[in-house]
C-alpha positions in Angstrom: 20.1 -45.5 57.2 21.2 -49.2 57.1 20.1 -49.4 53.5 22.2 -46.4 52.5 25.3 -47.9 54.2 24.8 -51.2 52.4 24.4 -49.4 49.0 27.6 -47.4 49.3 29.6 -50.5 50.6 28.5 -52.4 47.5 29.4 -49.5 45.2 32.9 -49.2 46.7 33.7 -52.9 46.6 32.3 -53.4 43.1 30.2 -56.3 44.2 27.5 -57.3 41.7 24.1 -58.4 43.1 20.8 -59.1 41.4 18.5 -57.4 43.8 16.5 -54.2 44.1 17.9 -51.3 46.1 15.9 -48.6 47.9 17.4 -45.3 49.2 15.0 -43.6 51.6 14.5 -42.5 55.2 11.2 -44.4 55.8 12.5 -47.9 55.2 9.9 -48.4 52.4 10.5 -51.1 49.8 11.6 -50.2 46.3 9.1 -50.1 43.5 8.8 -53.5 41.9 9.6 -52.1 38.4 12.9 -50.4 39.5 16.4 -51.6 40.2 17.1 -48.4 42.2 14.4 -46.4 44.0 15.5 -43.1 45.5 12.9 -41.3 47.6 13.1 -37.9 49.4 10.9 -34.9 50.0 13.8 -32.6 50.9 16.7 -33.5 48.7 17.3 -34.2 45.0 19.2 -36.6 42.8 22.5 -35.1 41.7 24.1 -36.3 38.5 27.7 -35.5 37.4 28.2 -31.9 36.3 30.6 -31.0 33.5 31.2 -28.8 30.5 30.5 -29.8 26.9 34.2 -30.4 26.2 34.4 -32.6 29.3 31.3 -34.5 28.2 32.7 -35.1 24.7 36.0 -36.4 26.3 34.2 -39.3 28.0 35.6 -42.5 26.5 33.0 -45.0 25.1 30.0 -43.5 27.0 27.3 -46.1 27.6 24.0 -45.8 25.9 21.7 -43.9 28.3 24.7 -42.4 30.2 23.4 -39.2 31.8 25.2 -36.0 32.8 24.3 -32.3 33.4 26.1 -29.9 31.0 27.0 -26.5 32.6 27.9 -24.4 29.5 26.7 -23.6 25.9 23.1 -24.8 26.1 23.0 -26.1 29.7 20.7 -29.0 30.7 20.4 -32.7 31.3 21.9 -34.7 28.5 21.9 -38.4 27.8 23.7 -40.6 25.2 21.1 -41.7 22.7 23.8 -43.4 20.5 26.2 -46.1 21.1 29.5 -46.2 23.0 31.4 -46.2 19.7 29.2 -43.5 18.1 27.8 -41.2 20.9 24.8 -39.0 20.2 24.2 -36.6 23.1 20.6 -35.4 23.4 19.3 -32.6 25.5 16.3 -33.8 27.5 13.3 -32.0 26.2 14.7 -31.3 22.7 14.2 -34.5 20.8 12.0 -34.9 17.7 8.5 -33.7 18.6 9.7 -31.6 21.5 10.3 -27.9 22.0 13.8 -26.5 22.7 14.4 -24.0 25.5 17.4 -21.7 25.1 17.4 -18.9 27.7 14.3 -16.8 26.9 13.8 -18.4 23.5 11.7 -21.4 22.6 11.8 -23.0 19.2 10.7 -26.0 17.2 12.6 -27.7 14.4 10.2 -30.2 12.7 6.5 -30.5 11.9 3.6 -28.0 12.0 2.3 -26.0 14.9 -1.5 -25.7 15.4 -3.2 -23.1 17.6 -6.9 -23.9 18.0 -6.7 -26.9 15.7 -5.4 -30.5 16.0 -4.7 -30.8 12.2 -2.4 -27.9 11.3 -1.9 -27.4 7.6 1.0 -25.0 7.7 4.1 -24.2 9.7 1.8 -22.1 11.9 -2.0 -22.6 11.7 -4.3 -20.4 13.8 -8.0 -21.5 13.8 -11.2 -20.5 15.5 -10.7 -16.8 15.0 -12.7 -14.1 13.2 -10.2 -14.4 10.3 -9.2 -17.8 9.0 -7.2 -19.2 6.2 -6.1 -22.0 3.9 -2.5 -22.9 3.3 -0.1 -25.2 1.6 2.9 -26.8 3.3 5.6 -24.3 4.2 3.2 -21.3 4.3 1.5 -19.3 7.0 -2.2 -19.5 7.6 -4.8 -17.9 9.9 -8.1 -19.8 10.2 -9.5 -23.1 9.0 -9.7 -24.1 5.4 -13.5 -24.2 5.1 -14.3 -20.5 5.7 -12.6 -17.1 5.5 -8.9 -17.3 5.9 -5.6 -15.5 5.3 -2.6 -17.3 3.8 0.9 -16.3 2.8 4.1 -17.9 1.4 7.5 -16.6 0.7 6.4 -13.5 -1.3 2.6 -13.1 -1.3 -0.4 -12.7 1.0 -3.9 -13.8 -0.1 -7.4 -13.8 1.4 -9.4 -16.9 0.8 -12.9 -18.2 1.5 -13.5 -21.9 1.5 -10.7 -22.5 -1.1 -11.8 -19.6 -3.4 -10.5 -16.0 -3.7 -11.8 -13.4 -1.3 -11.3 -9.7 -0.7 -8.3 -8.5 1.3 -8.8 -5.1 3.1 -6.1 -3.0 4.6 -7.3 -0.6 7.4 -10.9 -1.1 6.3 -12.2 1.0 9.2 -9.7 3.8 8.7 -6.2 4.7 9.9 -2.9 5.2 8.3 -1.1 2.8 6.0 2.7 3.1 5.6 4.6 1.0 3.1 8.2 1.7 2.2 10.2 0.1 -0.7 13.9 -0.4 -0.6 15.5 2.9 0.3 12.2 4.4 1.3 11.3 5.3 -2.4 7.6 4.4 -2.0 5.4 5.7 0.7 1.6 5.4 1.2 0.2 7.3 4.1 -3.2 8.6 5.3 -6.7 7.4 6.0 -7.7 4.9 3.3 -11.2 3.8 2.4 -11.1 2.5 -1.1 -11.1 -0.8 -3.0 -8.6 -1.6 -5.8 -8.3 -4.1 -8.6 -4.9 -5.3 -9.8 -4.7 -7.5 -12.9 -2.0 -9.9 -14.2 -1.2 -7.3 -16.9 0.1 -4.8 -14.3 -3.0 -2.6 -14.3 -4.4 -0.9 -11.2 -8.0 0.0 -10.8 -9.5 2.2 -8.0 -13.2 1.6 -7.6 -13.3 -0.1 -11.1 -12.0 -3.1 -12.9 -9.1 -1.6 -14.8 -8.9 -1.3 -18.5 -5.8 0.9 -18.4 -2.5 1.0 -16.5 -4.2 3.2 -13.9 -8.0 3.4 -14.0 -9.9 5.5 -11.4 -13.6 5.9 -11.1 -15.2 8.3 -8.7 -18.9 7.9 -7.9 -19.2 11.3 -6.1 -19.2 14.5 -8.2 -17.8 16.4 -5.2 -14.7 14.2 -4.9 -11.4 14.6 -6.6 -10.1 11.4 -8.3 -6.4 12.3 -7.9 -5.2 15.0 -5.5 -1.5 16.1 -5.3 -0.9 18.7 -2.5 1.3 21.8 -2.8 5.0 21.0 -2.6 8.2 23.0 -2.6 11.2 22.7 -4.9 11.3 22.3 -8.6 10.2 18.7 -9.0 7.1 17.9 -11.1 4.2 16.4 -9.3 2.8 14.6 -12.4 4.9 13.5 -15.4 3.4 11.9 -18.5 5.3 11.0 -21.6 4.3 9.5 -25.0 6.7 8.8 -27.8 4.7 6.8 -30.3 2.5 8.4 -33.0 -1.2 8.2 -32.2 -0.7 8.1 -28.4 -1.4 10.7 -25.8 1.0 11.7 -23.0 -1.9 13.0 -21.0 -5.6 12.4 -21.8 -8.5 13.8 -19.8 -12.2 14.0 -20.5 -15.3 15.1 -18.5 -19.0 15.6 -19.0 -20.7 19.1 -19.2 -20.9 19.1 -15.4 -17.2 19.9 -14.9 -13.9 20.6 -16.5 -11.6 17.9 -17.9 -8.7 19.7 -16.1 -8.3 22.5 -13.6 -4.9 24.2 -13.1 -4.4 26.6 -10.2 -1.6 28.7 -11.6 0.0 29.5 -15.0 0.0 26.8 -17.7 2.7 26.6 -20.3 2.6 24.6 -23.5 4.4 24.6 -26.8 1.3 24.2 -28.9 -2.4 23.4 -28.8 -5.2 22.2 -31.1 -9.0 22.2 -30.9 -11.4 20.0 -33.0 -12.8 22.1 -35.8 -13.5 19.7 -38.7 -16.6 20.6 -40.6 -17.9 17.0 -40.4 -18.1 17.4 -36.6 -20.3 20.4 -36.8 -24.1 21.1 -37.3 -26.2 24.2 -37.6 -23.4 26.1 -39.3 -24.5 29.8 -39.6 -22.5 32.9 -40.5 -21.9 35.2 -37.5 -23.5 38.6 -37.6 -23.2 42.0 -35.8 -19.9 40.9 -34.1 -18.6 44.5 -34.2 -21.7 45.8 -32.6 -21.4 43.2 -29.8 -17.6 43.8 -29.3 -18.4 47.5 -28.8 -20.5 46.5 -25.8 -17.5 44.9 -24.0 -15.6 46.8 -21.3 -11.9 46.1 -21.6 -10.2 46.5 -18.2 -6.8 46.5 -16.5 -7.0 44.9 -13.0 -5.2 43.0 -10.2 -6.3 39.7 -8.8 -7.1 39.4 -5.1 -4.3 36.8 -4.7 -3.9 37.2 -0.9 -7.7 36.8 -0.3 -7.8 33.5 -2.2 -4.3 32.0 -1.7 -5.6 28.4 -2.5 -6.3 29.5 -6.1 -2.7 30.6 -6.8 -3.9 33.7 -8.6 -1.3 35.9 -10.6 0.2 38.8 -8.8 1.1 41.0 -11.8 -1.1 43.5 -13.7 -3.8 41.9 -15.9 -5.7 42.9 -19.0 -9.1 41.5 -19.9 -12.8 41.5 -19.1 -15.1 40.8 -16.2 -17.0 37.6 -16.6 -20.2 39.4 -15.7 -19.8 41.9 -18.5 -18.8 39.3 -21.1 -21.7 37.1 -20.0 -24.2 39.8 -20.9 -23.0 39.8 -24.5 -21.6 36.3 -25.0 -23.1 34.0 -22.4 -21.7 31.0 -24.2 -18.2 32.1 -23.3 -18.7 32.2 -19.5 -19.0 29.2 -17.1 -19.6 29.0 -13.4 -17.0 27.0 -11.5 -18.5 25.6 -8.3 -16.7 25.5 -5.0 -14.6 22.4 -4.2 -12.4 21.1 -1.4 -9.2 22.5 -2.8 -10.9 25.7 -4.1 -13.6 26.7 -1.5 -15.2 29.6 -3.6 -17.4 29.5 -6.6 -16.4 31.9 -9.5 -17.1 32.5 -13.2 -14.5 31.7 -15.8 -14.1 33.1 -19.3 -13.3 31.3 -22.5 -10.8 33.8 -24.0 -10.1 31.4 -26.9 -13.7 31.6 -27.9 -13.4 35.3 -28.5 -10.9 34.8 -31.4 -13.7 34.1 -34.0 -15.8 37.0 -32.6 -12.9 39.4 -32.9 -12.0 38.1 -36.3 -15.5 38.7 -37.5 -15.6 42.1 -35.9 -12.3 43.0 -37.8 -13.9 41.8 -41.0 -17.0 43.9 -40.5 -14.9 46.9 -39.6 -12.7 46.4 -42.6 -15.9 46.2 -44.8 -17.0 49.6 -43.3 -13.5 51.0 -44.0 -13.6 49.8 -47.6 -17.1 51.2 -48.0 -16.0 54.6 -46.6 -12.9 54.5 -48.7 -15.0 54.0 -51.8 -17.1 57.0 -50.9 -14.0 59.1 -50.3 -12.6 58.1 -53.7 -15.9 59.1 -55.3 -15.8 62.5 -53.6 -12.2 63.1 -54.6 -13.1 62.2 -58.2 -16.0 64.7 -58.2 -13.8 67.5 -56.8 -11.2 67.0 -59.6 -13.9 67.2 -62.3 -15.2 70.5 -61.0 
């Protein structure tokens, strides 16, 4: 205790000495490197405590002057500047150090590396199953020499040893939701597909795109584009073309299926079919059309709309033929439509447009018979007049 008494007496009298001072309870000598050596296992060293305003009011604070600030960002502060130009620093928040603020921790300068001693981006994460390459100011996952993921202010890219790589979203399934401003764009549902986007704004699904939207399906049982039923009056697909020689909607298919399938009524203001003679071969006159037409059974009927709701069949009275009857006479005008996901029943369809030439020829044959009979009637009438 004598050492403590001597220390406080010297402080109170302002006496200046050039010796080391030890404050302790075991009478141990001070450390040779120190001017003041305070030792305790039950008490701490208490520095002056004040607010930020009180700290800033200190006149000509000495370089290294230390206080504990009690408000704003509390902590131990020291003057890293000069008495004339103070620069108060929070201990633990200098350049190269992290700053603690309540439950937050942040860093102002340099790069942060997790799993690497040479970070190449603001945050670099290495030694993971995914890895990346980055430029300064971007975000990277993984080292530069293998697979990696990198992003900057407006893009995300997958890389492999400095070259482009494939980026998958939900590769093993699951939903993907993406909303544009105001929620105008939404993508939702299990996704297993690969896309190609070009610098020309083209999108390709399972194909390198040659058109604005290019879709290629390798399975004959799969639908390329599926738009589910929806209420209201909005159109599900809108296509427009204003330049001569362009198509608003263009579809083609092989003989294995239809170019288009519509479940419901179709309305159009006009239609054309290719009929140029230079496109045709084996041109032969049609014969016995009237005889064949007489074999057709013209019916009135109702569709089983409630039994097949997914086909959106008409509910009003219909006039026409059965496909089976028409197939017996004109098999080329009937086609089997196999069952599909959105239409789980196979059925036969009729090409009513193809009947127009048949009926035209039947009328011509009937007219020829009428004219022939009329000629005989005229001859009989002439004979009667002579007698």
